[in-house]
Every structure is written in structure tokens, then in C-alpha cells.
C-alpha positions in Angstrom: -5.6 -31.3 34.9 -5.8 -29.7 38.2 -2.8 -29.0 40.4 -3.4 -31.9 42.8 -3.7 -34.3 39.8 -0.4 -33.0 38.3 1.3 -33.5 41.8 0.1 -36.9 42.2 1.0 -38.0 38.5 4.3 -36.2 38.3 5.4 -35.4 41.8 5.6 -31.7 41.2 4.2 -29.0 43.4 3.0 -25.4 42.2 6.1 -24.1 44.2 8.5 -26.3 42.2 6.9 -25.2 38.9 7.2 -21.5 39.8 10.8 -22.0 41.0 11.6 -23.7 37.9 9.9 -21.2 35.7 11.7 -18.3 37.4 15.1 -19.9 36.8 14.2 -20.6 33.3 13.2 -17.2 32.6 16.2 -15.7 34.4 18.4 -17.7 31.9 20.8 -18.7 34.7 19.8 -22.3 34.5 22.4 -23.2 37.3 20.1 -25.9 38.8 18.8 -27.4 35.7 20.2 -30.7 34.4 20.6 -31.6 31.0 21.4 -34.9 29.4 24.0 -35.6 26.8 22.9 -34.4 23.3 22.9 -37.3 20.8 22.9 -36.4 17.0 20.6 -38.5 14.8 18.4 -41.6 15.5 19.0 -43.6 18.8 21.2 -46.7 18.3 19.2 -49.9 18.6 22.2 -52.2 19.2 25.8 -51.8 20.0 26.6 -54.3 17.2 26.7 -53.4 13.5 23.4 -53.8 11.9 22.8 -56.0 8.7 19.9 -55.9 6.3 17.9 -59.2 6.0 15.7 -59.6 3.0 12.7 -62.1 3.2 9.9 -62.6 0.8 6.5 -63.1 2.2 3.0 -62.9 0.7 1.5 -59.4 0.5 -1.3 -60.4 2.7 1.1 -61.1 5.5 3.0 -57.8 5.0 -0.5 -56.1 5.4 -1.2 -58.1 8.6 2.2 -57.0 9.9 1.5 -53.3 9.2 -1.8 -53.7 11.1 -0.3 -55.6 14.0 2.6 -53.1 14.3 0.4 -50.1 14.3 -1.9 -51.5 17.0 1.3 -51.9 19.2 2.5 -48.3 18.1 5.7 -49.9 16.5 7.2 -49.5 13.1 7.2 -52.5 10.9 10.9 -53.0 11.4 10.6 -52.8 15.3 7.6 -55.2 15.2 9.6 -57.8 13.1 12.7 -57.4 15.5 10.4 -58.1 18.4 8.9 -61.2 16.6 12.3 -62.6 15.9 13.6 -62.0 19.4 10.6 -63.7 20.8 11.0 -66.7 18.6 14.7 -66.9 19.5 13.9 -66.7 23.2 11.2 -69.4 22.9 13.7 -71.7 20.9 16.4 -71.0 23.3 
């Protein structure tokens, strides 16, 4: 990617990159901002999570895997979204 494309996409200039690199290389890091370090997987809810077991035909599980992969989701995330969508539309 060219410098002007980087600037358009990320809003950074070559000067900013050089300044940031110099600070990083100096190990002072006085201007750098870091977020809170969180151990483990990110929480998906403020509530306690419970397991829900459901039996479905194998063909439906395979269809869920394919649909989840197309959306870039895990099977669990796909099913959570499907449940949420149904609850919203039933609401």
C-alpha cells in the first residue's frame, strides 16, 4: 500500500509513523497509550452463562457450521445470534 493510501485509510502521515517509531525505539513510550490488559477470553455477557443442550439432526448441524463459517463466526456465536434474532422478532 502506498503512503497516500495509508493516510486515507488510517489517517496517519509518514511524519506520525516516524515519530511513533522513534519513541518506540527509544523505549520512553511517554506518549503511547495502552488499554487495560485483560486476561483470558473476552466476556460475552455481564450475566453468568449457562449451558443449553439441544438435539438436532446431523444435517442441521452441518448446515449451521457452513452458515457460521460464511459469517466468520463460531458455531456458538452463530447460534447465540440466531436465538437473539428470534427473541427480538418475537418481542
